[in-house]
C-alpha positions as CSV (number, residue, x, y, z in Angstrom):
1,X,82.2,56.3,144.9
2,X,86.0,56.5,144.4
3,X,86.1,59.6,146.4
4,X,83.8,58.0,149.4
5,X,86.2,55.0,149.4
6,X,89.3,57.3,149.8
7,X,87.5,59.3,152.7
8,X,86.9,56.0,154.4
9,X,90.6,55.1,154.1
10,X,91.6,58.6,155.3
11,X,89.6,57.8,158.7
12,X,91.0,54.6,159.0
13,X,94.3,56.0,159.0
14,X,93.7,58.6,161.1
15,X,92.4,56.3,163.9
16,X,95.1,53.7,163.6
17,X,97.8,56.5,163.8
18,X,95.8,58.4,166.7
19,X,95.4,54.7,168.3
20,X,99.4,54.7,169.1
21,X,99.6,55.8,172.5
22,X,102.4,54.1,174.6
23,X,101.6,52.7,178.0
24,X,104.6,53.7,180.5
25,X,105.1,52.0,183.8
26,X,107.8,51.9,186.4
27,X,109.1,55.2,185.3
28,X,112.2,56.2,187.2
29,X,115.2,58.7,187.1
30,X,118.0,59.1,189.5
31,X,121.5,60.6,189.9
32,X,124.4,58.9,191.0
33,X,128.0,60.5,190.7
34,X,126.9,62.9,188.1
35,X,125.4,60.5,186.2
36,X,121.4,60.5,185.8
37,X,120.0,57.1,184.7
38,X,116.5,57.1,183.2
39,X,114.3,53.9,183.0
40,X,110.8,52.7,182.3
41,X,109.1,49.8,180.6
42,X,106.8,50.9,177.5
43,X,104.2,48.9,176.0
44,X,103.0,49.2,172.7
45,X,99.8,48.5,170.4
46,X,100.7,46.4,167.2
47,X,101.2,48.4,164.1
48,X,100.1,47.6,160.6
49,X,102.2,45.8,158.3
50,X,103.5,49.5,156.9
51,X,103.6,51.4,159.6
52,X,107.0,52.6,161.7
53,X,106.8,54.3,164.9
54,X,109.3,56.6,166.7
55,X,109.0,57.4,170.2
56,X,111.7,59.8,171.9
57,X,112.0,60.5,175.3
58,X,112.5,64.3,176.0
59,X,113.7,65.7,179.7
60,X,112.9,69.3,180.3
61,X,112.2,72.3,182.3
62,X,112.6,76.0,182.2
63,X,116.2,75.6,182.3
64,X,116.7,73.2,179.1
65,X,116.0,70.0,177.6
66,X,117.7,66.8,176.4
67,X,116.5,64.2,174.0
68,X,117.3,60.6,174.5
69,X,117.3,57.7,172.1
70,X,114.2,56.9,170.5
71,X,112.5,53.4,170.3
72,X,111.7,52.5,167.1
73,X,109.1,50.0,165.9
74,X,107.8,48.8,162.5
75,X,105.4,46.2,160.9
76,X,106.8,43.7,158.8
77,X,106.8,45.2,155.7
78,X,108.4,48.5,156.9
79,X,111.1,46.3,158.4
80,X,112.2,45.1,155.0
81,X,111.9,48.4,153.0
82,X,114.1,49.9,155.8
83,X,116.2,47.6,155.1
84,X,116.6,48.0,151.7
85,X,117.1,51.6,152.2
86,X,119.7,50.9,154.6
87,X,117.6,52.3,157.8
88,X,118.9,51.6,161.3
89,X,117.4,48.3,162.2
90,X,113.9,48.8,164.2
91,X,112.1,46.5,166.4
92,X,109.6,44.4,165.1
93,X,105.9,44.9,166.2
94,X,104.0,42.6,167.8
95,X,101.1,41.9,169.8
96,X,101.2,43.6,173.4
97,X,104.9,44.5,172.7
98,X,106.4,45.3,175.9
99,X,110.1,46.9,175.8
100,X,112.4,47.8,179.0
101,X,114.1,51.2,178.3
102,X,117.1,52.6,180.3
103,X,119.6,55.3,179.1
104,X,122.4,56.8,181.3
105,X,123.6,60.4,180.7
106,X,125.6,62.8,182.1
107,X,124.3,65.4,185.0
108,X,124.0,68.9,183.5
109,X,123.4,71.7,186.3
110,X,119.5,72.6,184.5
111,X,118.8,69.0,185.7
112,X,117.8,69.6,189.2
113,X,114.3,69.0,188.8
114,X,112.3,67.5,185.3
115,X,109.6,66.5,183.5
116,X,109.5,64.1,180.8
117,X,107.6,63.7,177.7
118,X,107.2,61.6,174.7
119,X,107.5,62.7,171.3
120,X,105.5,60.2,168.8
121,X,105.9,60.2,165.2
122,X,104.2,57.7,163.2
123,X,105.0,56.8,159.4
124,X,103.4,54.7,156.6
125,X,104.4,54.1,152.9
126,X,103.2,57.4,152.0
127,X,102.3,59.6,155.3
128,X,103.8,61.2,158.1
129,X,102.3,62.1,161.5
130,X,103.1,63.8,164.4
131,X,101.3,62.8,167.2
132,X,100.4,64.5,170.5
133,X,103.0,64.8,173.1
134,X,102.5,62.3,175.8
135,X,103.6,63.2,179.3
136,X,105.2,60.6,181.8
137,X,106.1,62.5,184.9
138,X,106.4,66.3,186.1
139,X,108.7,68.4,188.4
140,X,110.7,64.9,189.0
141,X,113.6,65.6,191.7
142,X,116.4,64.1,190.7
143,X,119.1,66.1,192.3
144,X,119.0,67.8,195.9
145,X,122.0,69.5,197.5
146,X,121.8,69.5,201.1
147,X,122.4,72.8,202.8
148,X,123.9,72.2,206.2
149,X,125.5,75.2,208.3
150,X,128.3,74.7,210.4
151,X,127.5,74.0,214.1
152,X,129.5,76.1,217.1
153,X,131.0,74.7,219.9
154,X,128.8,74.4,222.8
155,X,129.6,76.0,226.0
156,X,129.7,73.4,229.1
157,X,126.6,72.8,230.9
158,X,127.1,74.1,234.2
159,X,128.6,71.5,236.6
160,X,127.1,70.9,240.3
161,X,129.6,73.4,242.0
162,X,129.2,75.9,239.4
163,X,125.6,76.2,240.0
164,X,126.4,76.1,243.8
165,X,128.2,79.2,243.4
166,X,125.3,80.9,241.8
167,X,124.1,81.1,245.2
168,X,127.3,80.9,247.4
169,X,129.3,83.9,246.5
170,X,132.2,82.7,248.9
171,X,132.2,79.9,246.4
172,X,134.6,81.1,243.1
173,X,136.2,79.0,240.0
174,X,140.0,78.9,240.5
175,X,140.8,81.2,237.7
176,X,139.5,84.0,239.8
177,X,142.0,83.2,242.8
178,X,145.1,85.5,242.8
179,X,147.6,83.9,245.4
180,X,148.7,86.2,248.6
181,X,146.5,88.9,247.6
182,X,147.3,91.8,250.3
183,X,143.8,93.3,249.2
184,X,141.2,91.4,250.3
185,X,138.5,93.9,249.4
186,X,137.1,92.6,246.3
187,X,136.6,88.7,247.6
188,X,135.1,90.5,251.0
189,X,132.8,93.0,249.1
190,X,131.5,89.8,246.9
191,X,130.2,88.0,249.8
192,X,132.9,85.9,251.9
193,X,131.5,84.0,254.5
194,X,132.9,85.4,258.1
195,X,133.6,84.1,261.6
196,X,133.3,86.0,264.3
197,X,135.3,86.5,267.7
198,X,134.4,88.1,271.4
199,X,137.2,90.7,271.9
200,X,140.5,89.4,273.0
201,X,139.5,85.9,272.2
202,X,141.1,83.7,269.8
203,X,139.2,80.4,270.3
204,X,136.1,80.1,267.9
205,X,132.7,80.0,269.7
206,X,130.3,78.6,267.7
207,X,127.4,80.2,269.1
208,X,128.7,83.6,268.9
209,X,126.7,85.8,266.5
210,X,126.1,83.9,262.9
211,X,129.3,81.8,263.6
212,X,127.3,78.5,263.6
213,X,125.3,79.1,260.7
214,X,128.5,80.3,258.4
215,X,130.5,77.0,259.6
216,X,127.6,74.9,258.6
217,X,127.3,76.2,255.1
218,X,130.9,76.5,254.5
219,X,130.9,72.7,255.6
220,X,128.0,71.9,253.1
221,X,129.9,73.7,250.2
222,X,132.9,71.9,250.5
223,X,131.0,68.4,251.2
224,X,129.4,69.2,247.4
225,X,132.7,70.4,245.9
226,X,134.3,67.2,247.2
227,X,131.4,64.8,245.9
228,X,131.1,66.7,242.4
229,X,133.2,64.2,240.2
230,X,133.5,67.2,237.6
231,X,135.1,69.6,240.2
232,X,138.0,69.7,242.7
233,X,139.1,72.1,245.5
234,X,141.7,74.3,244.4
235,X,142.2,76.6,247.4
236,X,140.8,78.0,250.8
237,X,141.7,81.1,251.3
238,X,141.5,82.3,254.9
239,X,141.8,86.2,256.0
240,X,142.0,87.1,259.5
241,X,141.9,90.3,261.0
242,X,141.5,92.3,264.3
243,X,139.6,95.5,265.3
244,X,142.0,98.6,265.4
245,X,141.6,99.1,269.1
246,X,144.6,98.4,271.4
247,X,148.4,97.8,270.1
248,X,148.9,97.2,266.6
249,X,151.9,94.3,267.3
250,X,149.1,92.4,269.8
251,X,146.3,92.7,267.1
252,X,148.5,91.4,264.5
253,X,149.3,88.4,266.5
254,X,145.6,88.0,267.6
255,X,144.3,88.3,263.8
256,X,147.0,85.5,263.2
257,X,145.7,83.2,265.9
258,X,142.3,83.6,264.9
259,X,142.7,82.8,261.4
260,X,144.9,79.9,262.4
261,X,142.2,78.5,264.8
262,X,139.5,78.9,261.7
263,X,141.9,76.9,259.7
264,X,142.4,73.6,262.3
265,X,138.8,73.7,262.4
266,X,138.4,73.1,259.0
267,X,141.1,70.5,258.6
268,X,139.1,68.8,261.7
269,X,136.0,68.8,259.6
270,X,137.3,67.5,256.0
271,X,140.4,65.6,255.3
272,X,141.7,67.6,252.6
273,X,145.7,68.8,252.2
274,X,147.5,71.4,254.2
275,X,148.5,72.9,251.2
276,X,145.5,73.6,249.7
277,X,144.7,76.4,252.5
278,X,145.9,80.3,252.3
279,X,146.2,82.2,255.1
280,X,146.2,86.1,254.9
281,X,147.0,88.0,258.0
282,X,145.0,91.3,257.7
283,X,146.1,92.5,261.2
284,X,144.1,96.0,262.1
285,X,141.3,95.7,259.9
286,X,141.0,99.6,258.9
287,X,140.1,98.8,255.2
288,X,137.0,97.1,257.0
289,X,136.3,100.0,259.3
290,X,136.5,102.4,256.8
291,X,134.2,100.5,254.3
292,X,131.7,100.6,257.5
293,X,132.1,103.8,258.3
294,X,131.6,105.2,254.8
295,X,128.3,103.2,254.4
296,X,126.5,104.2,257.6
297,X,124.7,107.4,258.7
298,X,127.0,108.0,262.1
299,X,127.6,111.6,263.1
300,X,130.9,113.3,262.3
301,X,131.4,110.8,259.2
302,X,133.4,112.7,257.0
303,X,135.7,113.3,259.6
304,X,136.4,110.1,260.4
305,X,137.0,109.4,256.6
306,X,139.6,112.3,256.7
307,X,141.6,111.2,259.7
308,X,141.5,107.4,258.2
309,X,142.7,108.6,254.5
310,X,145.0,111.0,255.7
311,X,147.2,109.4,259.0
312,X,148.6,106.1,259.2
313,X,148.7,104.2,262.2
314,X,152.5,105.3,263.0
315,X,151.3,108.7,262.8
316,X,148.8,108.2,265.1
317,X,145.4,107.6,263.5
318,X,143.6,105.8,266.5
319,X,144.7,108.4,268.9
320,X,143.5,111.1,266.6
321,X,139.8,109.2,266.0
322,X,140.1,108.9,270.2
323,X,140.2,113.0,270.5
324,X,137.6,113.6,267.8
325,X,134.9,115.5,268.9
326,X,135.7,114.7,272.5
327,X,135.6,110.7,271.2
328,X,132.3,110.7,270.5
329,X,132.4,108.9,267.2
330,X,135.3,106.7,268.6
331,X,132.9,105.2,271.1
332,X,130.0,104.9,268.5
333,X,132.4,102.7,266.3
334,X,133.4,100.7,269.1
335,X,130.0,99.6,269.8
336,X,128.6,99.6,266.5
337,X,131.7,98.7,264.1
338,X,134.8,96.8,266.0
339,X,132.7,93.7,267.1
340,X,131.9,93.0,263.8
341,X,135.9,93.5,262.9
342,X,137.0,90.8,265.5
343,X,137.0,88.0,263.0
344,X,139.0,84.9,261.5
345,X,136.9,85.1,258.3
346,X,136.4,86.0,255.5
347,X,136.5,82.8,254.0
348,X,136.7,82.1,250.2
349,X,136.4,78.6,248.8
350,X,138.0,78.1,245.0
351,X,137.3,75.3,242.9
352,X,138.5,73.7,239.6
353,X,136.2,72.0,237.2
354,X,136.6,69.3,234.4
355,X,134.3,69.2,231.2
356,X,131.7,66.2,231.5
357,X,132.4,63.7,229.1
358,X,129.0,64.5,227.6
359,X,130.2,67.9,226.4
360,X,133.7,67.0,225.2
361,X,132.3,64.0,223.0
362,X,129.6,66.5,221.7
363,X,132.3,69.0,220.8
364,X,133.9,66.6,219.0
365,X,131.5,65.7,217.3
366,X,130.5,68.8,216.0
367,X,134.2,69.3,215.0
368,X,133.8,65.9,212.7
369,X,130.7,67.3,211.5
370,X,131.8,70.6,210.3
371,X,134.3,68.7,208.2
372,X,131.6,66.4,206.7
373,X,133.4,63.2,208.6
374,X,129.9,62.0,209.6
375,X,130.6,58.3,210.6
376,X,133.4,59.9,213.5
377,X,130.7,62.3,214.5
378,X,128.1,59.6,215.0
379,X,131.0,57.5,216.8
380,X,131.3,60.2,219.1
381,X,127.8,60.9,220.1
382,X,127.3,56.8,220.9
383,X,126.9,57.2,224.5
384,X,125.9,60.8,224.8
385,X,122.8,61.7,226.4
386,X,119.9,63.1,223.9
387,X,120.0,66.9,223.2
388,X,118.8,69.3,220.3
389,X,122.2,69.2,219.1
390,X,123.2,65.6,219.5
391,X,119.9,64.5,218.1
392,X,119.9,67.2,214.9
393,X,123.8,65.7,214.5
394,X,122.7,61.9,214.8
395,X,119.8,62.9,211.9
396,X,122.5,64.5,209.6
397,X,124.9,61.6,210.0
398,X,122.6,59.1,209.0
399,X,120.6,61.0,206.5
400,X,124.0,61.6,204.5
401,X,124.6,57.7,205.1
402,X,121.4,56.8,203.2
403,X,119.0,55.8,206.3
404,X,116.3,58.1,205.9
405,X,114.0,56.2,208.2
406,X,116.3,56.4,211.1
407,X,117.3,60.1,210.3
408,X,113.4,61.1,210.4
409,X,113.2,59.8,213.7
410,X,116.6,61.6,215.3
411,X,115.0,64.9,213.5
412,X,111.6,64.5,215.0
413,X,113.3,64.1,218.5
414,X,115.3,67.0,217.9
415,X,112.4,69.3,216.7
416,X,110.7,68.1,220.1
417,X,113.9,69.1,222.3
418,X,113.4,72.6,220.6
419,X,115.8,72.2,217.6
420,X,115.0,74.9,214.8
421,X,117.7,73.4,212.4
422,X,116.2,70.1,212.6
423,X,112.9,71.5,211.1
424,X,114.9,72.4,208.0
425,X,116.5,69.5,207.9
426,X,113.5,67.4,208.1
427,X,112.3,69.4,205.0
428,X,115.6,68.6,203.0
429,X,115.1,64.7,204.0
430,X,111.2,65.1,202.5
431,X,113.0,66.1,199.2
432,X,115.6,63.7,199.3
433,X,113.4,60.8,199.8
434,X,111.3,62.4,196.9
435,X,114.3,61.4,194.6
436,X,113.9,57.8,195.5
437,X,110.1,57.5,194.1
């Protein structure tokens, strides 16, 4: 009979011990300024008069673990006994005891992502039992170091004038201009507009060859440059020449008169300063003639080129050409090439550009972003149009300020505009938001 009573008491004691499950509500863990705060509310069942419950929260992961201060609850008799023995005071057990718990500890490098368990021990007058471990949360991210690679400065977006120059080779940026160039070969080969004259004439005939079309193209281009708020005229170069036929001194005078007439025509069409024009008098255009001969299939081409290369005008170059092969090559050139050399153009227009405000402000924002001056970067982008780069930068700035909702909106816009970094940043934002659970 005595044996059965002892067995029954053991069963009842075990049941009492196993019942001491701690109900945890509102578990929270946050890191700030290298300090970690853990808090929750613990609800405990009432203990018998002789029992004492010790609950020890433990942070842990594969990198380490940390025991926090324990919750100690005891029944009436146990409190009296512990006091006599000089043990630290415990909290008196009552019906449905609810205890707020909060502790702040230094952040350690292994704590980036942690779990928490409760180690529970129950004691009575003559027994001590370790209860099963009770989990509270798993793999809770408490700190995430955002990785933000630097952003390179952006290249300026093409202005309307720069785009125009892509299809009009005679329109060139000012940094390609070289003053008073005696050698006009490179600009001419690059595609200058050309105004041509009839033999011996110095007045522009708009109906001669393609003159009308060339003047309209030049006028439309200059108009657009003048209207572009991010460009200005830098220089208008007019190179005039004549065909090699006749006296060189007369041809020099005629070529100058032709290019001067062209300048006056352009001045009449546009309200521009006179010093924008540069006049180059090519005189007899032997360079142009040689280019035409070299690219042709005319008979005796090599002999013609040899004379042009070996003899100067003073050494009788033109006479030697006239005598070559009884004048056959010269007559061919007079018919097919000379009319094309009677011109007052090669017209080249050079322009200056200035950066658009959006471009300047975006690069300023990038500079602030790269040194983590996020508030200054955000200010720079206040009135800048939306692009993949600007939306991504805005997202980072507001994310680092803690406005996760607005950051998500900016990242989604940046992703829609093609930003790959915004995809990564949105993933980082998701991790940061998980810390706020």
